[in-house]
C-alpha positions as CSV (number, residue, x, y, z in Angstrom):
1,X,-64.0,8.5,-49.2
2,X,-60.6,7.0,-50.4
3,X,-59.6,10.4,-51.0
4,X,-60.4,11.4,-47.6
5,X,-58.6,8.0,-46.0
6,X,-55.4,8.7,-47.7
7,X,-55.5,12.5,-46.4
8,X,-56.2,11.1,-43.0
9,X,-53.7,8.7,-43.4
10,X,-50.7,11.2,-44.4
11,X,-51.8,13.8,-41.7
12,X,-51.8,11.1,-39.0
13,X,-48.0,9.9,-40.4
14,X,-47.0,13.9,-40.1
15,X,-48.6,14.0,-37.0
16,X,-46.7,10.4,-35.6
17,X,-43.2,11.8,-37.1
18,X,-43.6,15.1,-35.3
19,X,-44.2,13.8,-32.0
20,X,-40.9,11.4,-32.7
21,X,-39.0,14.2,-33.2
22,X,-40.4,15.8,-30.3
23,X,-39.8,13.3,-27.7
24,X,-36.3,13.0,-29.0
25,X,-35.7,16.6,-28.7
26,X,-37.0,16.0,-25.0
27,X,-34.8,13.4,-24.4
28,X,-31.7,15.0,-25.9
29,X,-32.3,18.7,-24.4
30,X,-31.9,18.1,-20.7
31,X,-28.9,16.2,-21.0
32,X,-27.2,19.1,-22.7
33,X,-29.0,21.4,-20.4
34,X,-27.0,19.3,-17.8
35,X,-24.1,20.0,-19.1
36,X,-24.2,23.4,-20.1
37,X,-25.0,24.2,-16.1
38,X,-22.2,22.3,-15.1
39,X,-19.9,24.1,-17.3
40,X,-20.9,27.3,-16.1
41,X,-20.9,26.2,-13.0
42,X,-17.3,25.0,-12.4
43,X,-16.1,28.2,-14.8
44,X,-17.7,30.6,-12.1
45,X,-15.0,29.1,-9.5
46,X,-11.9,31.4,-9.9
47,X,-10.5,30.1,-6.2
48,X,-9.2,26.5,-6.7
49,X,-9.6,25.6,-3.1
50,X,-13.4,26.5,-3.3
51,X,-13.2,24.1,-6.7
52,X,-11.6,21.5,-4.8
53,X,-14.4,21.8,-1.7
54,X,-16.8,21.7,-4.4
55,X,-15.1,18.8,-5.9
56,X,-15.5,16.6,-2.7
57,X,-18.7,17.8,-1.9
58,X,-20.0,16.0,-4.9
59,X,-17.8,13.2,-4.6
60,X,-19.8,12.7,-0.7
61,X,-23.1,12.6,-2.7
62,X,-22.1,10.6,-5.4
63,X,-22.1,12.7,-8.0
64,X,-18.8,11.0,-9.1
65,X,-18.1,12.2,-13.0
66,X,-19.5,15.8,-11.8
67,X,-16.5,15.7,-8.8
68,X,-14.3,14.5,-11.4
69,X,-15.1,17.9,-13.7
70,X,-14.7,20.2,-10.5
71,X,-11.5,18.6,-9.0
72,X,-10.1,19.1,-12.5
73,X,-11.2,22.5,-12.5
74,X,-9.3,23.1,-9.5
75,X,-6.2,21.5,-10.8
76,X,-6.5,23.8,-13.9
77,X,-6.5,26.8,-11.4
78,X,-3.7,25.4,-8.9
79,X,-1.6,22.8,-10.6
80,X,-0.1,22.3,-7.1
81,X,-3.1,21.7,-5.3
82,X,-2.0,18.1,-3.7
83,X,-5.2,17.7,-2.3
84,X,-7.3,17.6,-5.1
85,X,-5.3,15.4,-6.9
86,X,-5.8,13.0,-3.8
87,X,-9.4,13.2,-4.4
88,X,-9.4,13.0,-8.4
89,X,-7.4,9.5,-7.7
90,X,-10.6,8.4,-5.0
91,X,-13.0,9.7,-7.3
92,X,-11.4,7.9,-10.6
93,X,-11.4,4.5,-8.5
94,X,-15.0,5.2,-7.5
95,X,-15.7,5.5,-11.5
96,X,-14.1,2.2,-12.3
97,X,-15.9,0.3,-9.6
98,X,-19.1,1.9,-10.8
99,X,-18.3,0.9,-14.0
100,X,-17.3,-3.0,-13.3
101,X,-20.6,-3.5,-11.2
102,X,-22.7,-2.4,-14.3
103,X,-20.8,-4.9,-16.1
104,X,-18.7,-2.3,-18.3
105,X,-15.2,-3.3,-18.8
106,X,-12.2,-0.8,-17.9
107,X,-9.4,0.4,-20.3
108,X,-6.6,1.6,-18.7
109,X,-5.3,4.9,-19.7
110,X,-3.6,4.6,-22.8
111,X,-0.6,6.7,-22.0
112,X,2.3,6.4,-19.3
113,X,3.4,3.0,-19.1
114,X,4.1,1.5,-15.2
115,X,7.7,-0.4,-14.5
116,X,5.3,-3.6,-14.2
117,X,4.5,-3.6,-18.0
118,X,0.9,-3.0,-18.0
119,X,-0.8,0.6,-18.6
120,X,-1.6,3.1,-15.7
121,X,-4.8,3.7,-14.5
122,X,-6.5,7.5,-14.2
123,X,-7.0,6.5,-10.1
124,X,-3.2,5.4,-10.2
125,X,-2.1,8.7,-12.1
126,X,-3.9,11.1,-9.9
127,X,-2.2,9.5,-6.8
128,X,1.2,9.4,-8.3
129,X,0.7,13.4,-9.3
130,X,-0.4,13.7,-5.5
131,X,2.6,12.4,-4.4
132,X,4.5,14.8,-6.4
133,X,2.3,17.6,-5.0
134,X,3.0,17.0,-1.5
135,X,6.4,16.3,-1.8
136,X,6.9,19.4,-3.4
137,X,4.6,21.1,-0.6
138,X,7.1,19.4,2.3
139,X,9.9,20.4,1.1
140,X,9.2,23.9,1.7
141,X,6.6,23.1,4.4
142,X,8.1,20.4,6.7
143,X,6.2,20.5,9.7
144,X,2.6,20.3,7.6
145,X,1.7,17.5,9.9
146,X,-1.7,16.8,7.6
147,X,0.4,16.7,4.6
148,X,2.6,13.6,5.9
149,X,-0.5,12.0,6.9
150,X,-2.0,12.4,3.4
151,X,1.3,11.9,1.5
152,X,0.9,8.3,3.9
153,X,-2.7,7.7,2.4
154,X,-1.4,8.4,-1.1
155,X,1.2,5.8,-0.8
156,X,-0.9,3.5,0.9
157,X,-3.0,3.5,-2.1
158,X,-0.2,3.0,-4.6
159,X,0.6,0.3,-2.1
160,X,3.8,1.4,-1.0
161,X,3.4,0.5,2.4
162,X,7.0,1.1,3.5
163,X,7.0,4.7,2.2
164,X,3.7,5.2,3.8
165,X,4.9,4.1,7.1
166,X,7.6,6.7,7.2
167,X,5.0,9.0,6.5
168,X,2.4,8.5,8.8
169,X,5.3,8.3,11.3
170,X,6.2,11.9,10.3
171,X,2.9,12.9,11.1
172,X,2.5,10.8,14.3
173,X,5.7,12.8,15.5
174,X,4.7,15.9,14.5
175,X,1.4,15.5,16.1
176,X,0.9,12.8,18.6
177,X,-2.3,13.7,20.3
178,X,-4.2,12.9,17.1
179,X,-6.5,9.3,17.1
180,X,-6.4,9.0,13.3
181,X,-2.8,9.3,12.7
182,X,-2.3,6.8,15.2
183,X,-4.8,4.5,14.0
184,X,-3.7,4.8,10.2
185,X,-0.2,4.1,11.7
186,X,-1.2,0.9,13.1
187,X,-3.0,0.1,9.5
188,X,0.0,0.2,7.7
189,X,2.6,-1.6,10.7
190,X,-0.2,-4.8,10.2
191,X,-0.2,-4.9,6.8
192,X,3.5,-4.7,6.8
193,X,3.3,-7.6,9.6
194,X,5.2,-5.9,12.2
195,X,2.6,-6.5,14.9
196,X,4.7,-5.6,17.9
197,X,4.8,-2.2,16.5
198,X,1.1,-1.5,15.6
199,X,0.0,-2.1,19.1
200,X,2.0,1.0,20.5
201,X,-0.2,3.4,18.3
202,X,-3.4,1.9,18.0
203,X,-3.7,1.4,22.1
204,X,-2.6,5.4,21.5
205,X,-5.5,5.4,19.2
206,X,-7.7,4.3,21.6
207,X,-6.8,6.3,24.5
208,X,-7.1,9.3,22.7
209,X,-10.8,8.4,21.1
210,X,-12.0,5.6,23.0
211,X,-15.0,5.4,20.4
212,X,-12.8,4.5,17.6
213,X,-14.0,1.2,16.4
214,X,-11.4,0.8,13.8
215,X,-8.7,1.3,15.9
216,X,-10.1,-1.4,18.3
217,X,-10.6,-3.8,15.9
218,X,-7.1,-3.4,14.5
219,X,-5.8,-3.6,18.0
220,X,-7.1,-7.3,18.7
221,X,-5.7,-8.2,15.1
222,X,-2.3,-7.2,15.9
223,X,-2.4,-8.8,19.7
224,X,-2.9,-12.1,17.7
225,X,-0.5,-11.8,15.0
226,X,2.0,-10.5,17.9
227,X,0.6,-14.1,20.1
228,X,1.2,-16.1,16.3
229,X,4.9,-14.9,15.8
230,X,5.5,-15.5,19.5
231,X,4.2,-18.8,19.2
232,X,6.0,-20.0,16.2
233,X,9.6,-18.7,17.2
234,X,10.2,-20.4,20.6
235,X,9.1,-23.6,18.9
236,X,11.4,-23.0,16.0
237,X,14.3,-22.7,18.6
238,X,12.7,-26.1,20.2
239,X,12.6,-27.8,17.4
240,X,16.5,-27.1,16.2
241,X,17.2,-28.4,19.7
242,X,15.6,-31.6,19.1
243,X,17.3,-31.8,16.2
244,X,20.5,-31.6,17.2
245,X,20.1,-33.7,20.0
246,X,18.7,-36.6,17.5
247,X,21.6,-36.2,15.6
248,X,24.2,-36.7,18.5
249,X,25.7,-33.2,17.9
250,X,27.5,-31.5,21.1
251,X,27.3,-28.0,19.5
252,X,27.3,-25.3,21.8
253,X,25.9,-21.9,20.8
254,X,29.1,-20.7,22.0
255,X,31.3,-22.7,19.3
256,X,34.3,-21.4,17.6
257,X,34.7,-21.9,14.0
258,X,38.2,-22.6,12.8
259,X,38.0,-22.6,8.8
260,X,40.7,-25.3,8.7
261,X,39.0,-27.5,10.7
262,X,35.8,-28.8,12.5
263,X,33.6,-26.5,14.8
264,X,35.2,-26.9,18.2
265,X,33.5,-25.9,21.9
266,X,35.2,-23.0,23.7
267,X,37.5,-23.4,26.6
268,X,38.2,-27.3,25.7
269,X,42.6,-27.3,24.6
270,X,41.6,-31.0,24.8
271,X,39.7,-30.7,21.3
272,X,42.0,-29.0,19.5
273,X,44.8,-31.7,19.3
274,X,44.4,-35.5,19.5
275,X,46.9,-37.0,22.5
276,X,48.1,-40.7,21.6
277,X,51.0,-43.0,23.0
278,X,53.4,-43.4,20.6
279,X,54.8,-46.2,20.1
280,X,58.3,-45.5,20.2
281,X,61.0,-46.5,23.5
282,X,60.4,-43.7,25.6
283,X,56.7,-44.1,25.7
284,X,56.4,-40.4,25.8
285,X,52.8,-39.0,24.5
286,X,52.9,-37.2,21.3
287,X,50.9,-34.6,19.6
288,X,49.3,-35.2,16.5
289,X,48.6,-32.9,14.3
290,X,45.4,-31.9,12.6
291,X,47.1,-30.8,9.2
292,X,47.1,-33.7,6.5
293,X,50.1,-35.8,6.4
294,X,52.8,-35.3,4.1
295,X,52.6,-37.7,1.0
296,X,55.4,-40.3,1.2
297,X,58.2,-40.0,-1.4
298,X,58.0,-42.7,-4.3
299,X,60.8,-41.6,-6.1
300,X,63.1,-44.2,-5.1
């Protein structure tokens, strides 16, 4: 009886052990299988543009990590494919955001230190590569409005707003009837606090596409910013005039400044000299110079 129980127990343990191995194999195999399928899928792409399209599709479907692999494959096939670098930068930024939301600490890339003394993220590196590729392309194709537009977007991602404005301006110049171009130009001008300049492109964007909600919202922001600027400027001038009056100053905005004397108003020659009665016998007026008096000779 004891032997029977021992044998049953042994078989039970053996069966449990086999079951554990089987479950582990089921857990691991699908992951390995998926990786194998992904690798073989991208390996079959020999056209960089097709790999780029696949990467963008995966990115739209929130398959971020797989999209990154597709975009890397596109770049491998064509190292000058600027749009692949741009989308790779977006993919890495999304991946970092997803990891942060999951509570995972993001460790910046270990190479290519930035000017600020911190390590660059993979997203930044992707956008910088995109800038290089777009500029190289535009060197040979300066009239490509799409390339100028995406160069502007890339600069905006890197918070290089002045460069972004220049690129968007060029895109708008080449294709003024594009609502999206006008919208992005208006957006970057608002970011630069150039509210007056932002209003015309935003109005143009709405004229081209009355359903452009983003342009409508930003136009309100631009007009509010312009009102703030216009309100502050007159008040500043008014406060300066009031301050001058309070101090008893009679300065005129057209005053002429002499480096060796005080500021004097124009067309008032009397202010340049002082007339006073001479105490001499003839009683004639005498001009008193502004020059300092010559010190008395005390050698005697």
